[in-house]
C-alpha positions as CSV (number, residue, x, y, z in Angstrom):
1,M,132.7,72.1,54.5
2,F,129.3,73.0,55.8
3,N,130.7,73.3,59.3
4,K,133.5,75.6,58.1
5,L,131.0,77.8,56.3
6,K,128.7,78.0,59.3
7,Q,131.7,78.9,61.6
8,T,132.8,81.7,59.2
9,K,129.4,83.1,59.2
10,V,129.3,83.1,63.1
11,N,132.7,84.8,63.2
12,Q,131.5,87.5,60.8
13,N,128.5,88.1,63.0
14,S,130.6,88.4,66.1
15,Q,132.9,90.9,64.3
16,Q,129.9,93.0,63.3
17,D,128.5,93.0,66.9
18,Q,131.9,94.1,68.2
19,D,132.1,96.9,65.6
20,Q,128.6,98.1,66.6
21,V,129.7,98.3,70.3
22,E,132.8,100.2,69.5
23,S,130.8,102.6,67.3
24,V,128.3,103.3,70.1
25,S,131.1,103.7,72.7
26,K,132.8,106.3,70.5
27,K,129.5,108.2,70.0
28,T,128.7,108.2,73.7
29,A,132.2,109.2,74.8
30,N,131.8,112.4,72.7
31,A,128.3,113.1,73.8
32,A,127.4,115.6,76.5
33,P,126.5,114.1,79.8
34,A,122.8,113.8,80.5
35,S,121.4,116.2,83.0
36,V,120.2,114.6,86.2
37,A,118.0,116.5,88.6
38,V,119.5,116.0,92.0
39,N,116.8,117.7,94.0
40,P,113.7,117.8,91.8
41,V,111.0,120.3,92.9
42,V,107.9,118.4,94.1
43,D,104.6,120.2,94.4
44,A,103.5,120.0,98.0
45,A,99.9,119.4,96.9
46,L,101.1,116.1,95.3
47,K,103.0,114.8,98.3
48,P,100.9,115.0,101.5
49,S,102.3,114.9,105.0
50,I,101.0,111.8,106.8
51,I,100.4,111.0,110.5
52,S,99.8,107.3,110.3
53,E,97.5,105.1,112.3
54,G,99.1,104.5,115.8
55,A,100.9,107.8,115.8
56,V,100.0,110.3,118.5
57,F,100.9,114.0,118.0
58,D,100.4,116.8,120.5
59,G,101.3,120.4,119.4
60,N,101.0,123.0,116.7
61,L,101.6,122.6,113.0
62,T,101.7,125.2,110.3
63,F,102.6,124.6,106.7
64,N,101.7,125.0,103.0
65,G,100.5,121.6,101.7
66,V,98.2,118.7,102.5
67,L,97.9,116.7,105.7
68,H,96.4,113.2,106.0
69,L,95.6,112.2,109.5
70,D,95.1,108.6,110.4
71,G,96.6,108.8,113.9
72,K,95.6,110.9,116.9
73,Y,96.3,114.7,116.9
74,T,95.8,117.1,119.7
75,G,96.5,120.7,119.0
76,N,96.3,123.4,116.3
77,I,96.9,123.0,112.6
78,K,97.0,125.5,109.8
79,A,97.4,123.9,106.3
80,D,96.0,124.1,102.8
81,K,94.1,120.8,103.0
82,I,93.4,118.4,105.8
83,T,92.0,114.9,105.5
84,I,91.1,113.0,108.6
85,G,91.0,109.3,107.7
86,K,88.5,106.8,109.0
87,N,91.0,105.8,111.8
88,G,92.0,109.4,112.4
89,S,91.1,111.5,115.5
90,F,91.6,115.3,115.8
91,N,91.0,117.3,119.0
92,G,91.8,121.1,118.8
93,S,91.4,123.8,116.2
94,F,92.5,124.2,112.7
95,E,92.3,126.4,109.7
96,A,92.5,125.1,106.1
97,D,91.1,125.7,102.7
98,A,89.7,122.2,102.3
99,V,88.7,119.7,105.1
100,I,87.6,116.2,104.4
101,V,86.5,114.1,107.4
102,F,86.1,110.3,107.5
103,G,87.0,109.9,111.2
104,E,86.5,112.0,114.4
105,L,86.9,115.7,114.7
106,K,86.4,117.7,118.0
107,G,87.1,121.3,118.2
108,D,87.0,124.6,116.2
109,V,87.4,124.6,112.4
110,V,87.6,127.5,109.9
111,C,87.6,126.3,106.3
112,R,86.4,127.1,102.8
113,D,85.2,123.7,101.7
114,L,84.1,121.1,104.2
115,T,83.1,117.5,103.4
116,L,81.8,115.1,106.0
117,N,81.7,111.5,104.8
118,A,79.7,108.6,106.0
119,G,81.1,107.4,109.4
120,S,82.5,110.8,110.3
121,N,81.9,112.2,113.8
122,V,82.1,116.0,114.1
123,C,81.6,117.9,117.3
124,G,82.6,121.6,117.6
125,N,82.2,125.0,116.1
126,I,82.7,124.8,112.2
127,S,82.9,127.9,110.0
128,Y,82.7,127.0,106.3
129,F,82.0,128.6,102.9
130,S,80.6,125.3,101.3
131,I,79.6,122.1,102.9
132,K,78.9,118.5,101.8
133,V,77.3,116.1,104.3
134,Q,77.0,112.4,103.4
135,P,74.3,110.3,105.0
136,G,75.7,108.4,108.0
137,S,77.8,111.3,109.3
138,T,77.2,112.7,112.8
139,V,77.4,116.4,113.5
140,S,76.9,118.2,116.8
141,G,77.9,121.8,117.6
142,E,77.6,125.0,115.7
143,L,77.8,125.2,111.9
144,I,78.5,128.7,110.7
145,C,78.1,129.5,106.9
146,T,80.4,132.4,105.9
147,Q,78.9,132.6,102.4
148,K,77.6,136.1,101.8
149,S,74.0,136.3,100.9
150,Q,73.2,138.0,97.6
């Protein structure tokens, strides 16, 4: 008798589970489909373009956004922000709002904010509005502050 009672209770639970599944199925069948973004807009500042270590690039590059350079680049760049990683090497000229250097930079640079980190090696003509130079960085060339005196 105990087995028969237990089996009846299990059957009742199975029926309740099935009723719940059918109820949910009916509700979702009548619901409006969820909107899915096929091509979401991604802020360029959040998703940098990367030239990885081992890559070699020769040429000109102009775009709105961020460039992270760990490879070797020869040419001209115009971008919002450029970071030269510790394994990165740049030879040429570029223009950017912000420049952060950990690696090697040779050439002419025009920027608003310049940060030279420990281990960076910079050689060239650099025009900047504000500059931060960490101990352990090497700088040779002309540094031109474009900040207006008051």
